[in-house]
C-alpha positions as CSV (number, residue, x, y, z in Angstrom):
1,M,180.8,139.5,161.4
2,Q,181.6,136.1,160.0
3,P,179.0,133.4,160.6
4,E,180.1,130.1,162.1
5,G,180.5,127.0,160.1
6,A,180.0,126.7,156.3
7,G,176.3,126.3,155.8
8,P,174.4,126.9,152.6
9,V,173.9,130.3,151.1
10,F,170.5,131.6,150.1
11,I,170.1,134.6,147.8
12,V,166.6,136.1,148.0
13,G,164.8,139.4,147.1
14,C,162.2,140.9,144.9
15,E,162.4,139.7,141.3
16,R,164.5,141.9,138.9
17,S,166.7,143.1,141.8
18,G,170.0,141.6,140.7
19,T,169.8,138.2,142.3
20,T,170.8,136.4,139.1
21,L,173.9,138.6,138.8
22,L,175.0,137.9,142.4
23,R,174.3,134.2,141.9
24,L,176.5,134.0,138.8
25,M,179.3,135.9,140.7
26,L,179.2,133.6,143.7
27,N,178.8,130.5,141.6
28,A,182.1,131.4,139.9
29,H,183.9,130.9,143.2
30,P,185.7,127.6,143.3
31,A,184.2,126.6,146.6
32,L,180.5,127.5,146.2
33,A,177.9,126.0,143.8
34,I,174.6,127.7,143.2
35,P,172.2,126.1,140.7
36,G,169.3,127.8,138.9
37,E,166.1,128.7,140.7
38,T,164.2,126.0,142.4
39,W,160.9,127.4,143.7
40,Y,159.8,123.9,144.9
41,L,161.1,123.8,148.4
42,P,157.8,124.6,150.1
43,E,156.0,122.0,148.0
44,L,158.7,119.5,148.6
45,E,158.5,120.1,152.4
46,E,154.7,119.4,152.2
47,E,155.2,116.2,150.3
48,R,157.9,115.1,152.7
49,E,155.5,115.6,155.7
50,R,152.8,113.6,153.9
51,I,155.3,110.8,153.2
52,R,156.3,110.7,156.9
53,G,152.7,110.4,157.9
54,E,152.0,107.6,155.4
55,G,155.2,105.7,155.9
56,A,155.5,105.4,152.1
57,A,158.2,103.0,150.9
58,D,158.5,104.7,147.5
59,W,159.2,108.1,149.0
60,R,162.3,108.9,147.0
61,E,160.4,108.5,143.8
62,R,157.8,110.9,145.1
63,I,160.4,113.5,146.0
64,L,162.0,113.2,142.6
65,A,158.6,113.6,141.0
66,V,158.0,116.9,142.7
67,I,161.4,118.3,141.6
68,T,161.3,117.1,138.0
69,A,157.6,118.2,137.4
70,K,158.5,121.8,138.0
71,N,159.1,124.0,134.9
72,T,162.3,125.2,136.7
73,F,163.8,121.7,136.6
74,P,165.9,122.4,133.4
75,E,167.4,125.4,135.2
76,L,169.0,123.2,137.9
77,G,171.6,122.0,135.6
78,V,171.7,118.5,137.0
79,P,170.1,115.3,135.7
80,R,167.5,113.3,137.5
81,E,169.7,110.3,138.2
82,E,172.3,112.4,140.0
83,I,169.6,113.9,142.2
84,A,168.5,110.3,142.9
85,A,172.0,109.4,143.9
86,A,172.1,112.4,146.3
87,L,168.9,111.0,148.0
88,A,170.4,107.5,148.5
89,G,171.1,106.8,152.1
90,V,169.1,109.8,153.2
91,D,166.4,109.4,155.9
92,V,163.1,111.1,155.0
93,A,163.1,112.5,158.6
94,D,166.1,114.6,157.7
95,G,164.3,117.6,156.2
96,G,167.4,119.5,155.3
97,A,169.0,116.6,153.5
98,V,165.8,115.8,151.5
99,L,165.2,119.4,150.5
100,S,168.8,120.0,149.4
101,C,169.2,116.8,147.3
102,A,169.3,118.7,144.0
103,H,171.6,121.4,145.4
104,R,174.0,118.8,146.7
105,A,174.0,117.0,143.4
106,F,174.8,120.2,141.6
107,A,177.7,120.9,143.9
108,A,179.0,117.4,143.4
109,R,178.8,117.9,139.6
110,E,180.7,121.2,139.9
111,G,183.3,119.6,142.2
112,K,182.6,122.2,145.0
113,P,182.2,121.5,148.7
114,R,179.5,124.1,149.5
115,W,176.1,124.8,147.9
116,G,173.7,127.7,147.7
117,D,170.3,128.6,146.3
118,K,169.0,131.6,144.3
119,T,165.3,131.8,144.3
120,P,164.0,135.3,144.8
121,G,160.6,134.3,146.2
122,Y,162.1,132.5,149.2
123,V,162.2,135.9,150.8
124,R,158.7,134.9,151.7
125,R,159.8,131.5,153.0
126,L,162.5,132.5,155.4
127,P,160.9,130.6,158.4
128,L,161.1,127.4,156.3
129,L,164.7,128.0,155.5
130,A,165.6,128.8,159.1
131,R,163.8,125.6,160.3
132,R,165.4,123.2,157.8
133,F,168.8,124.9,157.3
134,P,169.7,126.4,160.7
135,G,173.3,127.1,159.7
136,A,172.4,128.9,156.5
137,S,173.4,132.4,155.5
138,V,170.9,134.6,153.7
139,I,171.8,137.5,151.3
140,H,168.8,139.8,150.6
141,V,169.5,141.8,147.4
142,V,167.7,145.1,147.3
143,R,167.3,147.4,144.3
144,D,165.6,150.7,143.9
145,G,161.9,149.7,143.5
146,R,161.3,152.2,140.7
147,D,163.9,150.5,138.6
148,V,162.5,147.1,139.6
149,A,159.0,148.3,138.5
150,L,160.3,149.4,135.1
151,S,162.0,146.0,134.6
152,L,159.0,144.0,135.7
153,L,156.5,145.8,133.5
154,D,157.9,144.4,130.3
155,K,158.5,140.9,131.5
156,P,156.2,137.8,131.1
157,F,155.9,137.5,134.8
158,G,155.1,139.7,137.8
159,P,153.1,142.9,138.2
160,K,151.8,144.7,135.1
161,T,151.1,148.2,136.5
162,V,153.2,150.6,138.6
163,V,150.4,150.4,141.2
164,D,150.9,146.6,141.5
165,A,154.7,146.8,141.2
166,A,155.0,149.4,144.1
167,V,152.9,147.2,146.4
168,H,154.8,144.1,145.4
169,W,158.3,145.6,145.8
170,K,157.4,147.1,149.2
171,A,156.0,143.8,150.5
172,R,159.0,141.7,149.4
173,V,161.6,144.1,150.7
174,E,159.8,144.5,154.0
175,E,159.4,140.7,154.4
176,G,163.1,140.3,154.1
177,E,164.1,143.1,156.4
178,R,161.6,142.0,159.0
179,E,162.2,138.2,159.1
180,G,165.9,138.0,158.1
181,P,167.4,139.6,161.2
182,R,164.9,137.9,163.5
183,L,165.5,134.4,162.1
184,F,169.2,134.5,161.0
185,G,170.8,137.2,163.1
186,A,174.4,137.9,162.0
187,R,173.9,135.3,159.2
188,Y,171.6,137.7,157.3
189,R,172.9,140.5,155.1
190,E,171.4,143.0,152.8
191,V,173.2,144.0,149.6
192,R,172.1,146.9,147.4
193,Y,172.3,146.2,143.7
194,E,173.5,149.7,143.0
195,D,176.5,149.2,145.4
196,L,177.3,145.8,143.8
197,V,177.5,147.1,140.3
198,A,179.3,150.3,141.3
199,G,182.0,148.4,143.2
200,P,181.8,144.6,142.5
201,E,185.2,143.7,143.9
202,E,184.7,145.6,147.1
203,R,181.3,144.1,147.7
204,L,182.4,140.5,146.8
205,R,185.4,140.7,149.0
206,S,183.1,141.8,151.9
207,L,180.7,139.0,151.2
208,C,183.4,136.4,151.0
209,T,184.8,137.4,154.3
210,W,181.4,137.2,155.9
211,L,180.8,133.8,154.3
212,G,184.2,132.5,155.4
213,L,185.5,132.2,151.9
214,G,188.7,133.5,150.4
215,F,188.2,136.1,147.6
216,D,188.7,134.7,144.1
217,A,189.0,136.9,141.1
218,A,187.1,134.4,139.0
219,M,183.9,136.0,140.5
220,L,184.7,139.2,138.6
221,R,184.8,137.1,135.4
222,Y,181.4,135.5,136.0
223,H,180.2,136.5,132.5
224,E,182.7,134.3,130.8
225,R,180.7,131.2,131.8
226,A,177.2,132.7,132.4
227,G,175.8,131.1,129.2
228,S,176.5,127.7,130.7
229,Y,174.1,128.4,133.6
230,L,171.3,130.4,131.9
231,R,168.5,129.3,129.6
232,E,168.6,130.8,126.2
233,E,164.9,131.7,126.2
234,H,165.4,133.8,129.3
235,H,166.5,136.8,127.3
236,W,165.8,139.1,130.2
237,H,169.1,137.9,131.7
238,G,171.1,139.1,128.7
239,K,173.1,141.7,130.5
240,T,174.5,139.1,132.9
241,R,176.4,137.6,130.0
242,T,178.6,140.8,129.8
243,P,180.9,142.5,132.4
244,V,179.1,144.3,135.1
245,A,177.9,147.9,134.4
246,G,175.9,150.4,136.4
247,D,174.0,151.9,133.4
248,R,170.8,150.2,134.6
249,S,170.8,152.1,137.9
250,G,168.5,155.1,138.1
251,R,166.6,154.4,134.9
252,W,163.4,155.6,136.6
253,K,164.6,159.2,136.5
254,G,164.5,159.3,132.7
255,E,162.0,156.5,131.8
256,M,159.3,156.5,134.5
257,A,156.4,159.0,133.9
258,A,156.2,161.8,136.5
259,G,152.8,160.6,137.7
260,D,154.1,157.0,138.2
261,Q,157.0,158.4,140.2
262,V,154.5,160.1,142.5
263,W,152.4,157.0,142.8
264,F,155.5,154.8,143.7
265,Q,156.6,157.4,146.3
266,R,153.2,157.5,148.0
267,I,153.2,153.7,148.3
268,A,156.8,152.8,149.1
269,G,158.6,156.1,149.9
270,R,159.5,155.1,153.4
271,T,160.9,151.8,152.3
272,L,162.9,153.5,149.6
273,A,164.3,155.9,152.2
274,R,165.3,153.2,154.7
275,H,167.5,151.7,152.0
276,G,169.1,155.0,151.1
277,Y,167.2,155.8,147.8
278,E,166.4,159.4,147.0
279,P,162.8,160.4,147.1
280,T,160.8,161.4,144.0
281,P,159.6,165.1,144.0
282,H,156.8,165.8,146.4
283,R,153.3,166.3,145.0
284,S,150.1,167.1,146.9
285,A,147.8,164.4,148.1
286,A,145.1,165.5,145.6
287,V,147.6,165.1,142.7
288,S,148.8,161.8,144.0
289,L,145.2,160.5,144.1
290,R,144.6,161.7,140.6
291,W,147.6,159.8,139.3
292,A,146.6,156.7,141.4
293,V,143.2,156.8,139.8
294,R,144.8,157.0,136.3
295,G,147.2,154.2,137.3
296,M,144.2,151.9,137.8
297,R,143.9,151.9,133.9
298,L,140.2,151.1,133.9
299,G,139.9,153.2,130.8
300,A,136.2,152.9,130.0
301,A,134.0,156.1,129.9
302,G,132.2,156.7,133.2
303,S,134.8,154.6,135.2
304,W,136.3,157.6,137.0
305,L,134.3,157.0,140.3
306,R,135.1,153.3,140.3
307,A,138.8,154.0,139.6
308,K,138.9,156.6,142.4
309,I,137.4,154.2,144.9
310,G,139.8,151.5,143.8
311,A,142.8,153.7,144.1
312,R,141.8,154.8,147.6
313,R,141.5,151.2,148.7
314,L,144.9,150.4,147.3
315,L,146.4,153.4,149.0
316,R,144.9,152.4,152.4
317,A,146.0,148.7,151.9
318,A,149.6,150.0,151.3
319,G,149.4,152.1,154.5
320,V,149.4,155.4,152.7
321,P,147.4,158.1,154.5
322,L,144.8,160.1,152.6
323,P,144.8,163.7,153.7
324,E,141.7,165.8,153.5
325,G,142.8,167.3,150.2
326,A,142.7,164.0,148.5
327,R,138.9,163.8,148.9
328,R,138.5,166.8,146.7
329,A,140.6,165.3,143.8
330,R,138.9,165.8,140.4
331,R,139.9,164.8,136.9
């Protein structure tokens, strides 16, 4: 179903799920401009509310200060003075116009009529997006959590253990699938990373129809200009500078330790299944608990009991039942 109007487009999801790839593809469309990650919208909304309460005359400078102070500012690809121009004539009471000033400046710079945003973490801020941008469309990119975990573990951000990655991925995906349909209805859509890389033209044509855009083959050549929109130091985006390939799908089968696979399945197996991902091989509850304990990586001699207790707490927090056999788990 095609949403009414031509509102902004938000790309959200768990980190390392393919949101950058989709952003580059859609940004290559001649009618849609999507800058780098923002992350500041919740903070900007709080500052805007304070300004309204104080009646501050210098409010535009304060808004600009919030945006330019963020370490993501260089990723926006638009200078401060052009953002200031986008704020001119805007009333501070117009939350959508204030929050989108950098996006609109980027779209003007690109010569495009419609703007979007790609900030994965906004999957946790869907109520704010719905409140300030009631005509927006939201694309939730979902990727097999086990591949996401492998990708996160060697990055300078995010979870550092499979235990944390499983809980993190499960929470982010479930936030999107719970809040997206409720807040945006037909203007919310989930896209699996694996489907996108396996058939990019088919998926992009479907998204364009849904967004009210005509398909443009330039989206398939996104990689030709990817370097213009990515920071050199973000080496983890290296594969987005080349044509799309599906060789990063299913990495977990050959690269994730068997015990870690069990752990991920115990934590997020139901979420994996809802999105069509195959389960990892079944292991007993006792074996699962043993691997969970080892996954705590406490390491020191004599830490087995503490690790076991900690693993049980994590399992319960993730909603994973502990059958009777797990109580008898031993090293």
